[in-house]
Backbone as CSV, one residue per row, in Angstrom:
resi,resn,N_x,N_y,N_z,CA_x,CA_y,CA_z,C_x,C_y,C_z
1,MET,-6.389,177.806,120.752,-5.094,177.499,120.866,-4.366,178.291,121.854
2,MET,-3.989,177.703,123.226,-3.470,178.552,124.205,-2.097,178.934,123.686
3,VAL,-1.536,180.061,123.875,-0.011,180.582,123.651,0.464,180.869,124.947
4,VAL,1.546,180.253,125.470,2.291,180.629,126.706,3.538,181.257,126.424
5,GLY,4.009,182.336,127.132,5.205,182.778,127.043,6.080,182.419,128.010
6,LEU,7.173,181.860,127.786,8.130,181.347,128.617,9.433,182.228,128.372
7,THR,9.794,182.524,129.802,11.073,183.541,129.793,11.675,183.020,131.149
8,GLY,12.857,183.701,131.389,13.565,183.638,132.393,14.883,184.234,132.165
9,SER,15.615,184.812,133.174,16.908,185.421,133.168,17.851,184.522,132.480
10,ILE,19.099,184.840,131.974,20.180,184.053,131.906,20.739,182.975,132.982
11,GLY,20.939,181.843,132.451,21.215,180.917,133.416,20.094,180.186,134.318
12,MET,18.982,180.537,134.113,17.619,180.143,135.055,17.096,178.871,134.242
13,GLY,17.735,178.487,133.266,17.178,176.986,132.806,16.059,177.124,131.799
14,LYS,15.891,178.103,131.064,14.784,178.224,130.171,14.639,177.405,129.190
15,SER,15.984,177.065,128.368,16.124,176.385,127.165,15.568,174.770,127.652
16,THR,16.028,174.282,128.826,15.896,173.119,129.250,14.333,173.100,129.507
17,THR,13.842,174.127,130.152,12.442,173.969,130.380,11.494,173.880,129.400
18,ALA,11.959,174.702,128.180,11.321,174.680,126.865,11.191,173.248,126.367
19,ARG,12.494,172.754,126.327,12.500,171.059,125.878,11.710,170.322,126.820
20,LEU,11.742,170.579,127.872,10.394,169.696,128.827,9.115,169.863,128.346
21,PHE,8.526,171.272,127.970,7.174,171.428,127.616,7.041,170.455,125.944
22,ALA,7.931,170.620,125.289,8.059,170.089,123.929,7.662,168.489,124.127
23,GLU,8.599,167.711,125.155,8.523,166.538,125.299,7.034,166.234,125.947
24,GLU,6.156,167.258,126.487,4.839,166.929,126.886,3.990,167.117,125.826
25,GLY,4.370,167.610,124.456,3.367,167.771,123.743,2.999,169.129,123.176
26,ALA,3.635,169.995,123.778,3.433,171.594,123.189,4.512,171.923,122.135
27,ALA,3.765,172.752,121.334,4.413,173.273,119.990,5.470,174.307,120.570
28,VAL,6.667,174.455,120.440,7.670,175.438,121.254,8.482,176.322,120.106
29,PHE,8.210,177.524,120.033,8.878,178.291,119.357,10.025,179.125,119.852
30,ASP,11.322,178.381,119.385,12.397,179.003,120.019,12.973,180.253,119.663
31,ALA,12.966,181.368,120.196,13.377,182.857,119.362,14.736,182.693,119.412
32,ASP,15.519,182.297,120.388,16.979,182.216,119.979,17.370,181.484,118.767
33,ALA,16.580,180.265,118.463,17.161,179.497,117.363,16.505,179.934,116.195
34,ALA,15.504,181.090,116.118,14.959,181.866,114.715,16.109,182.699,114.590
35,VAL,16.801,183.480,115.615,17.550,184.459,115.454,18.838,183.599,114.888
36,ALA,19.396,182.520,115.402,20.341,181.840,114.948,20.119,181.421,113.372
37,ALA,19.107,181.145,113.011,18.712,180.869,111.652,18.996,182.032,110.805
38,LEU,18.479,183.167,111.208,18.468,184.424,110.513,19.859,184.839,110.531
39,TYR,20.834,184.288,111.034,22.065,185.000,111.402,23.073,184.036,110.156
40,GLU,22.458,182.974,109.642,23.157,182.050,109.068,23.596,182.649,107.797
41,PRO,24.528,182.178,106.827,25.145,182.649,105.405,23.774,182.694,104.731
42,GLY,23.630,183.932,104.060,22.409,184.018,103.287,21.259,184.578,104.046
43,GLY,20.965,184.480,105.264,19.759,184.684,105.982,19.490,186.374,105.991
44,ALA,18.047,186.478,106.189,17.702,187.906,106.071,18.427,188.829,107.238
45,GLY,18.843,188.081,108.349,19.407,188.817,109.321,20.645,189.181,109.036
46,ALA,21.640,188.219,108.174,22.920,188.406,108.219,22.898,189.678,107.220
47,ALA,22.088,189.797,106.281,22.047,190.807,105.284,21.794,192.143,106.232
48,ALA,20.903,192.322,107.047,20.585,193.388,107.705,21.743,193.814,108.631
49,VAL,22.332,192.871,109.354,23.190,193.400,110.033,24.710,193.623,109.569
50,ALA,24.895,193.135,108.049,26.126,193.304,107.352,25.872,195.139,106.896
51,GLN,24.665,195.434,106.691,24.382,197.017,106.213,24.407,197.676,107.554
52,ALA,23.905,197.313,108.756,23.814,198.095,109.831,25.147,198.328,110.647
53,PHE,26.060,196.935,110.789,27.087,197.041,111.310,28.098,196.423,110.544
54,PRO,28.904,197.510,109.821,29.790,197.018,108.741,31.238,196.120,109.524
55,GLY,31.352,195.100,108.901,32.628,194.234,109.537,32.114,193.354,110.185
56,CYS,30.525,193.082,110.842,30.085,192.056,111.629,29.372,190.797,110.842
57,ALA,29.273,191.257,109.661,28.789,189.938,108.856,28.761,190.369,107.267
58,ASP,28.387,189.099,106.717,28.242,189.311,105.231,27.688,188.069,104.735
59,LEU,26.965,187.873,103.673,25.931,186.841,102.960,26.724,185.637,102.932
60,GLN,28.092,185.581,102.712,28.739,184.371,102.570,28.932,183.912,103.623
61,THR,29.167,184.354,104.877,29.565,183.789,106.472,28.738,183.835,107.236
62,GLY,27.700,184.975,107.184,26.851,185.200,108.085,27.145,186.019,109.050
63,VAL,26.521,185.999,110.031,26.879,186.851,111.168,27.948,186.553,112.181
64,ASP,29.071,187.516,112.309,30.127,187.079,113.012,29.730,187.577,114.488
65,ARG,29.461,186.763,115.256,28.811,186.793,116.638,29.834,187.679,117.410
66,ALA,31.247,187.135,117.373,32.038,187.681,118.286,32.205,189.249,117.746
67,ALA,32.279,189.375,116.528,32.499,190.910,116.225,31.537,191.708,116.455
68,LEU,30.137,191.068,116.324,29.065,191.920,116.770,28.869,192.213,118.349
69,SER,29.164,191.222,118.931,29.169,191.376,120.588,30.198,192.701,121.019
70,LEU,31.358,192.650,120.281,32.318,193.709,120.655,31.862,195.036,120.244
71,ALA,31.173,195.093,118.761,30.634,196.496,118.295,29.650,196.811,119.186
72,LEU,28.429,195.963,119.832,27.645,196.172,120.874,28.089,196.685,122.326
73,GLN,29.122,196.219,122.620,29.927,196.437,123.933,30.549,197.807,123.860
74,ALA,31.149,198.093,122.697,31.634,199.288,122.192,30.720,200.525,122.319
75,ASP,29.383,199.984,121.614,28.350,201.051,121.542,27.006,200.492,121.827
76,PRO,26.835,200.517,123.268,25.340,200.021,123.624,24.397,200.671,122.780
77,SER,24.198,201.687,122.225,23.111,202.197,121.444,22.860,201.280,120.349
78,GLY,23.970,200.561,119.874,23.334,199.655,118.711,22.555,198.409,118.968
79,PHE,22.357,198.217,120.249,21.439,197.055,120.679,20.053,197.326,120.270
80,ALA,19.372,198.721,120.298,18.428,199.279,119.916,18.091,199.075,118.363
81,ARG,19.376,199.516,117.624,19.208,199.350,116.152,19.030,197.904,115.870
82,LEU,19.893,197.166,116.603,19.931,195.479,116.234,18.360,195.025,116.359
83,GLU,17.885,195.391,117.450,16.398,194.804,117.752,15.581,195.274,116.782
84,ALA,15.498,196.741,116.379,14.480,197.083,115.402,14.940,196.309,113.998
85,LEU,15.858,196.020,113.670,16.348,195.090,112.592,15.707,193.446,112.525
86,ILE,15.939,192.845,113.698,15.763,191.580,113.617,14.245,191.170,114.394
87,HIS,13.925,191.986,115.242,12.583,191.518,115.895,11.601,191.331,114.785
88,PRO,11.314,192.497,113.719,10.219,192.118,112.713,10.521,190.856,112.255
89,LEU,11.701,190.565,111.838,11.994,189.146,111.201,11.930,187.858,111.944
90,VAL,11.839,188.063,113.236,11.679,187.075,113.898,10.108,186.936,114.486
91,GLU,9.406,187.892,114.254,8.143,188.111,114.634,7.411,187.442,113.406
92,ALA,7.761,187.673,111.967,7.208,186.935,111.031,7.322,185.269,110.846
93,GLU,8.448,184.833,111.539,8.988,183.547,111.815,8.008,182.871,112.627
94,ARG,7.653,183.609,113.881,6.891,183.273,114.924,5.562,183.163,114.600
95,GLU,5.058,184.239,113.788,3.530,183.923,113.221,3.137,182.758,112.378
96,ALA,3.964,182.536,111.548,3.990,181.374,111.005,4.060,180.168,111.414
97,PHE,5.108,180.211,112.678,5.008,178.836,113.510,3.650,178.463,114.011
98,PHE,3.097,179.627,114.554,1.936,179.644,115.488,0.305,179.042,114.613
99,ALA,0.909,179.587,113.327,-0.520,179.387,112.446,-0.277,177.627,112.023
100,ALA,0.923,177.157,111.761,1.053,175.905,111.620,0.498,175.074,112.652
101,ALA,0.797,175.441,113.924,0.715,174.653,115.356,-1.174,174.825,115.087
102,ARG,-1.552,175.708,115.052,-3.294,175.981,114.907,-3.922,174.895,113.817
103,ALA,-3.145,174.799,112.773,-3.639,174.002,111.783,-3.464,172.579,112.114
104,GLU,-2.367,172.128,113.119,-2.205,170.815,113.405,-3.049,170.560,114.400
105,GLY,-3.845,171.643,114.949,-4.916,171.283,116.138,-4.134,171.291,117.512
106,ARG,-3.153,171.898,117.667,-2.360,171.890,119.257,-3.101,172.492,120.279
107,ALA,-3.137,172.067,121.328,-3.892,172.833,122.214,-3.000,173.910,123.143
108,LEU,-1.672,173.956,123.084,-0.839,174.750,123.749,0.217,174.738,122.731
109,SER,0.718,176.163,122.539,1.999,176.517,122.057,2.758,177.463,122.993
110,VAL,4.191,177.189,122.983,5.046,178.033,123.804,5.930,178.935,123.008
111,LEU,5.962,180.224,123.350,6.778,181.307,122.777,8.074,181.345,123.919
112,ASP,9.039,180.735,123.553,10.267,180.671,124.504,11.263,181.746,123.928
113,VAL,11.155,182.839,124.853,11.961,184.155,124.313,12.481,184.895,125.725
114,PRO,13.827,184.871,125.745,14.588,185.428,126.923,13.905,186.916,127.304
115,LEU,13.715,187.813,126.210,13.250,189.237,126.537,11.900,189.456,126.180
116,LEU,10.757,188.333,126.668,9.421,188.456,126.698,8.995,189.786,127.092
117,PHE,9.491,190.091,128.419,8.833,191.414,129.101,9.642,192.736,128.332
118,GLU,10.919,192.397,128.345,11.616,193.863,127.758,10.990,193.962,126.277
119,THR,10.611,193.237,125.387,9.950,193.405,124.121,8.502,193.691,124.089
120,GLY,7.817,193.357,125.149,6.376,193.799,125.132,5.621,192.709,124.665
121,GLN,6.303,191.340,124.446,5.719,190.225,124.094,4.829,189.704,125.197
122,HIS,4.711,189.920,126.312,4.196,189.391,127.408,2.303,189.752,127.182
123,GLU,2.746,190.876,126.589,1.063,191.443,126.292,0.300,190.582,125.348
124,ARG,1.088,190.020,124.755,0.520,189.069,123.399,0.407,187.554,123.855
125,VAL,0.624,187.174,124.897,0.286,185.868,125.055,-0.774,185.529,126.179
126,ASP,-1.258,184.300,126.460,-2.435,183.973,127.242,-1.953,183.750,128.659
127,ALA,-0.969,183.388,129.068,-0.315,183.057,130.274,1.319,183.171,130.208
128,ILE,1.798,183.562,131.454,3.294,183.662,131.375,3.903,182.894,132.149
129,VAL,4.901,181.843,132.259,5.658,181.013,132.649,6.972,181.457,132.761
130,VAL,7.678,181.809,134.077,8.641,182.147,134.488,9.681,181.082,135.085
131,VAL,10.731,180.769,134.462,11.796,180.023,135.194,12.788,180.462,135.852
132,SER,12.965,180.068,136.939,13.939,180.812,138.102,14.675,179.783,138.963
133,ALA,15.655,180.413,139.567,16.502,179.565,140.390,17.130,180.960,141.455
134,PRO,17.488,180.464,142.345,18.439,181.140,143.521,19.283,181.937,142.558
135,GLU,20.070,182.935,142.898,20.949,183.890,142.525,22.215,182.846,142.259
136,ASP,22.709,182.331,143.369,23.906,181.715,143.629,24.057,180.603,142.361
137,VAL,22.834,179.734,142.223,22.811,178.828,141.223,23.105,179.413,139.900
138,GLN,22.101,180.517,139.634,22.228,181.320,138.310,23.710,181.758,137.961
139,ARG,24.168,182.127,138.960,25.667,182.700,138.552,26.598,181.824,138.421
140,GLY,26.533,180.688,139.112,27.236,179.425,138.990,27.168,178.691,137.496
141,ARG,25.913,178.803,137.113,25.828,178.063,135.673,26.198,179.054,134.760
142,VAL,26.120,180.322,134.875,26.628,181.268,133.785,27.966,181.524,133.796
143,LEU,28.655,181.669,134.823,29.906,181.691,134.736,30.762,180.611,134.481
144,ALA,30.162,179.411,134.293,30.838,178.177,133.928,30.990,178.059,132.528
145,ARG,30.320,178.868,131.647,30.052,178.787,130.417,31.463,179.448,129.829
146,GLY,31.803,179.047,128.680,33.184,179.204,127.943,33.006,180.952,127.727
147,GLY,33.922,181.793,127.706,33.940,183.027,127.466,33.100,183.956,128.148
148,MET,32.803,183.532,129.131,31.730,184.399,130.035,32.518,184.943,131.389
149,ASN,32.278,185.917,131.800,32.873,186.490,133.059,32.020,187.497,133.588
150,GLU,32.478,188.142,134.790,31.528,188.997,135.597,31.025,190.096,134.756
151,ALA,31.868,190.538,134.104,31.328,191.817,133.272,30.416,191.313,132.284
152,LYS,30.857,190.424,131.444,29.523,190.110,130.737,28.177,189.830,131.308
153,LEU,28.383,189.196,132.489,27.136,188.655,133.131,26.655,190.281,133.423
154,ALA,27.177,191.095,133.891,26.591,192.219,134.341,25.843,192.879,133.365
155,ALA,26.566,192.899,132.439,25.993,193.694,131.121,24.722,192.754,130.847
156,ILE,24.728,191.688,130.702,23.407,190.892,130.140,22.389,191.152,131.376
157,LEU,22.668,191.381,132.519,21.702,191.439,133.445,21.191,192.800,133.644
158,ALA,22.091,193.653,133.045,21.341,195.322,133.180,20.445,195.553,132.067
159,ARG,20.583,194.534,131.030,19.455,194.668,129.928,18.189,193.804,130.171
160,GLN,18.129,192.800,131.393,17.307,192.317,131.859,16.224,192.324,132.545
161,THR,14.769,192.304,132.633,14.120,192.609,133.615,14.474,191.738,134.987
162,PRO,14.470,192.453,136.152,14.962,191.582,137.247,14.317,190.314,137.348
163,ASP,14.657,189.159,138.079,14.167,188.107,138.222,12.780,188.346,139.029
164,SER,13.124,189.017,140.085,11.870,189.326,140.989,10.820,189.889,140.447
165,HIS,10.842,190.945,139.462,9.771,191.565,138.812,9.138,190.392,137.681
166,LYS,9.759,189.487,137.099,9.239,188.517,136.425,8.493,187.679,137.071
167,ARG,9.012,186.971,138.196,8.147,186.197,139.210,7.006,186.819,139.571
168,ALA,7.069,188.092,139.888,5.996,188.814,140.218,4.790,188.871,139.304
169,ALA,5.182,188.933,138.008,4.234,189.005,136.811,3.649,187.705,136.320
170,ALA,4.285,186.873,136.693,4.050,185.389,136.050,2.590,184.864,136.656
171,HIS,2.246,184.040,135.546,1.029,183.088,135.929,1.424,181.869,136.832
172,HIS,2.789,181.551,136.283,3.246,180.280,136.688,4.773,180.424,136.991
173,VAL,5.250,179.902,138.097,7.040,179.903,138.510,7.317,178.427,138.075
174,ILE,8.590,178.195,137.450,9.247,176.736,137.456,10.602,176.909,138.073
175,ASP,10.593,176.423,139.323,11.998,176.193,139.992,12.870,175.154,139.511
176,THR,13.879,175.772,138.785,14.775,174.760,138.026,15.951,174.258,139.011
177,SER,16.072,174.709,140.133,17.248,174.306,141.122,17.224,173.138,141.794
178,GLN,16.237,172.249,141.412,16.174,170.906,142.107,16.362,169.680,141.168
179,GLY,16.606,169.962,139.970,16.912,169.124,139.169,16.007,169.015,138.161
180,ILE,16.497,168.066,137.006,15.577,168.038,135.880,13.964,167.235,136.056
181,ASP,14.105,166.027,137.064,12.683,165.368,137.162,12.027,166.390,138.135
182,ALA,12.443,167.213,139.015,11.645,168.152,139.703,11.006,169.130,138.618
183,ALA,11.841,169.705,137.828,11.489,170.555,136.741,10.359,169.926,136.049
184,ARG,10.491,168.633,135.625,9.324,168.424,134.836,8.228,167.933,135.438
185,THR,8.146,167.633,136.685,6.903,167.494,137.360,6.139,168.865,137.421
186,GLN,7.204,169.683,137.560,6.371,171.336,137.527,6.118,171.776,136.274
187,VAL,6.459,171.229,135.131,6.148,171.671,133.771,4.801,170.886,133.581
188,ARG,4.536,169.391,134.006,3.557,168.725,133.669,2.222,169.478,134.710
189,ALA,2.505,169.881,135.667,1.452,170.539,136.651,0.931,172.040,136.004
190,VAL,1.992,172.511,135.540,1.635,173.815,134.869,0.463,173.602,133.536
191,ILE,0.935,172.647,132.759,0.277,172.297,131.900,-1.162,171.704,132.301
192,ALA,-1.294,170.921,132.933,-2.389,170.612,133.641,-3.228,171.870,134.030
193,ALA,-2.734,172.972,134.694,-3.317,174.043,135.105,-3.901,174.656,134.214
194,LEU,-3.079,174.968,132.987,-2.993,175.883,132.083,-4.515,175.139,131.108
195,THR,-4.651,173.901,130.799,-5.320,173.194,130.088,-6.934,173.206,130.806
196,GLY,-6.608,173.373,132.067,-7.847,173.230,132.944,-8.492,174.398,132.908
197,GLU,-7.415,175.670,132.894,-8.191,176.977,132.831,-8.680,177.519,131.629
198,ARG,-8.055,176.713,130.268,-8.664,176.901,129.082,-9.997,176.143,128.904
199,ALA,-10.154,175.159,129.299,-11.274,174.239,129.384,-12.553,175.104,130.444
């Protein structure tokens, strides 16, 4: 089974592209969804956050993302602590997912993760697909989100590998600025190229 790392900076259309891969038959592991599940009431992530970041979570209500975000803004060193707690939990979920995909006989699995390069996971996949769009398109998408502003966007981008570096390291780049149909055509071309390379 070929494992593809799918990534892209905030606002580039990664989640939509991941859905297109799934529609074409790929098994897609969504790292963000895995974290969200861990943060639910009773989740292992909620327990870890409650202990490491007092007031930001408890087992009855799960993780208070707004409180956690404020805590991390106040003390950015907390990002490393949070990642050290959560990443091993996500890794266990991911390995179980891929084991199930192999058992199903899937030819292609996609690891959908925003911090593919930043967490070193790019070294553990067979191919890298980067989702990208022009900077003005990216900024427009992100700033249209509720609760987002220039300062938050700048803080997020500061923690992400620059788009130009991601594109340079990618085996394939999907441009999401031309609409969903164009993106779907590109996804199909990437799948054809990957399965051809595999064969």
